[in-house]
Structures are given as structure tokens and as C-alpha cells.
N, C-alpha and C positions, 0 to 999 in steps of 0.2 A: 171549784177548789179555792181555798182561801190562801192568802199570803201573810207573811209576818216580816216586819222590819226590825233590823238590828242596827245600832248606831255605827256608822262608818267613822265619824269623828273620833270616837273613843276605841276604835279597833274591834268592836264586838262582832261586826259582820265577818271580818277576816278570822276572828277566833272561832266562829261557828263553822266557816268554810274549812278551817284547819282542824276541825274536830277537837278544839281545846275547850270551848264553851259548850256545856251540855245542859245547863239550867238557865231559866229566865224567870224573873219575878215581875209581875205586871200589876200595877195598882188597879183596884176595882173601879170601873168608870162610875161617875156620879149618877148617870141614868140608872145603873143597876142598884146603886145604894138607895135611891128613892124607892124602887120596887121592893127591895129587901126590908126597908123601914115599914112599908105598908103591910108586908107579910108578917112582920114582927107583931104589929098591933092586932091583925086578924087572928094570928095564931094564939096570942094571949087571950083574946076575947073568946076563942073556942075552947081553950084548954086550961086557962089560968096558969100556964107555964111561961115564965118570962125568960126568953132566950136572949143572950147578949154575946158580943164579941165573936170569936171564932166558932163557938157553939151555934150561934144563930146562922152564920154563913154556911157552915157544914150542913146544918139541918135544911136550909133553903136549897142548896145546890145538890147535895148528895143523899139526903134522907127523903125529903119531900119531892125532890127533883122538879122544883117550880120553874127552873130555867137551867139551861146548860151553861157551863163556863164557856168563855170564848173559844177555847180549844179543848178537845177531849182525848182521852187515852185511845191510842190507835190511829188517830187522825193524822193524815199526811198533808202538810202545807208547804207552799213554795216560799223559798227565801227570796224576798224582794231585792232585786238589783237593778240599777239603771241600765237601760238598753245600751247606752254607749259603752258600758263596762263589759257586756257580754257579746257585743257585736264584734266578730273576728275579722270580717272582710267586707268589702263593698257589696259583693254578691250576697253575703250573709245578712247585710243590712235590709234587704228587701223583705225579709220575714218579720220585721218589726214595724209597727205602725209609727207614723210621724206624730209628734206632739210632745206633751210634757214629760212622758216617760223616758225620753232620751237623757234628761238631766235630773229627774226626780223620781225615785223609786216608789213614791206614794201612788203614782199613776200608771204603773206597769200592770200588764195582764198576767195573772198567776200562771196561766197555761203556757206562757212563753219563757218562764224561768227555768234555768237548767239544773238548779239544785233544790232539794227538798229535805225537810226534817219530818220525823214521825214522833209523836208524843208518847212517852212511855209511862208517865205518871203525872197526876194533877192533884194539888192539895191547896189548902187554905192555911195561911199563917200570918202573924204580925211580921212586918218587915224585919224588925230587930231580932226575931227568932232564928234568923239565918245562922247556921253553924260555920265554923272555919272551913269544913269540907264543902259546904254550900257555896261559900265565897270563891273557893278554888274552881268549882264547877261553873261559876258565873264568869270566869275568865280572869281571875286574879292569879298571879304567879309569884312564887317566892324567888327572889333574886339570889345570886351566889353569896352576897354579903348578909343574907338573912332577912333583909327587908323585902317588902312586897311591891309589885308594880301591876299595872293593867297589862295583860298578856300581849296583845297585838298593838299596843300604843307606844311607838318608839319614844315619844317625849313624855311618857308617864312620870308623874311625881313618884317619890318613894314613900312608903308607909311602914309603920312598925309592925303591923300584923294585917292579915287578910280582911278582917272586919273593918278596920279603918279605911282600907283601900276601897272596899265595897261601899261604905257609907259615903265616901267622896264621890264615887262613880254614880251612885243612884241619885244623889243631889244634882249632879251635872245633867243627867238624863231626864229625870222626872221633875226637877225644879228644886231650888234651894229650900231646905227645911223638910224635905221628904223623909229623910232618915230620922230626924228628931220627932216628926209627927207620928212615926211608927204605924202607918196605915195597915189595914188588913189587905193582903195581896193574894193573887193566885200564884202559886209556885208550879213550875212546869219542868219536868225532866224530858229531854228529847235526844234523838240521835240523828245525825245527818245520814241520809240513806243514798244519796247520789251526788 
């Protein structure tokens, strides 16, 4: 079983646990981009059809099925949480291994995680193709005064609309300039199942 991490700093893990966040967008890793570029050249040499942008990525992952996305429709994955956050008692502590997983969820074992999500949909899009509804599904909430905030982040700044809030959030999570660079991303819809 795989695991998936959501930011605690920006309240996204809690938004998933609270069933507020039901979408996530993940920038396609550089290692995959290199394989896709190689496929683009090979495909052109074989067909003289020059694929670019989303069309290239959709063809690579969903038509030719050269490689699977990191997560697939129907797949169940564990929500990574630090052992110290899910350990309820000293007796309960014995079921968790000692080590880095106590304070860093990157090192936890997926089979020990109490909560899971199941993927319902996977797609390819440019980051800035996200809709207002997509931003809401990413954990953005409209406040009573009409402004927007990050749902489970008490100290969230306020924004004029969900897209501004999401642009700020993705730059914080994936690095400054991510929104402006408008990379092609995997979009995932999921539901928490336990």
C-alpha cells in the first residue's frame, strides 16, 4: 500500500481528515518529464504527429499507457500521519516502530496508518486551469464576509476569490513561482473512506 502526505502547516491534512478537501493537484515529477520528452520524440519519429502540452501527457498516460500516474482510479492509499499523532496511549505505543516516523510522517509505514483515501478520478491539466469549484475542493473556503481563506488554517490570510487563495497556497507548498509557471499537473479527486 502507498501513502500520501498532505501539508500540516497549511491545514490540508486536517481538511482531508475533516472531509473538506477532496481534490489534490500534484506537479509531475522531473523524472517523469524526462521519460515523456523521450516518448514525444519517439512518437513523432513513428507517426509524424507532434504532440504537445496536455495532449502529449494524456496520450502518454491514458491512450498509450506508457506509465501509470502515481495514483490511479480506485486505488486506496494511507494518509501519512506522524506516529506521535496517532499513538493514543503507552500501551498503544508498542505497535509503532521507533525511529524517524515519530516526528516525521515521511518515514511512517502505510500499513500502520488509521485513515485512508480512495481515488475517484485522475486527470491532466495545466495548474491555472483549476476552476473555482476545484479550488473549493482543494480546501479553500469562503468566509462570511465574502473573502476566501484556507479551510483548516486558523491564521490564513484572506483573499478576494478562491483562485487567488489557491495560487498563494500552491506557491507555499510547491515553491514560489509554481502558479505563474503554470505546470502540467495530475489532478486527483478522492474521498476519505475511514
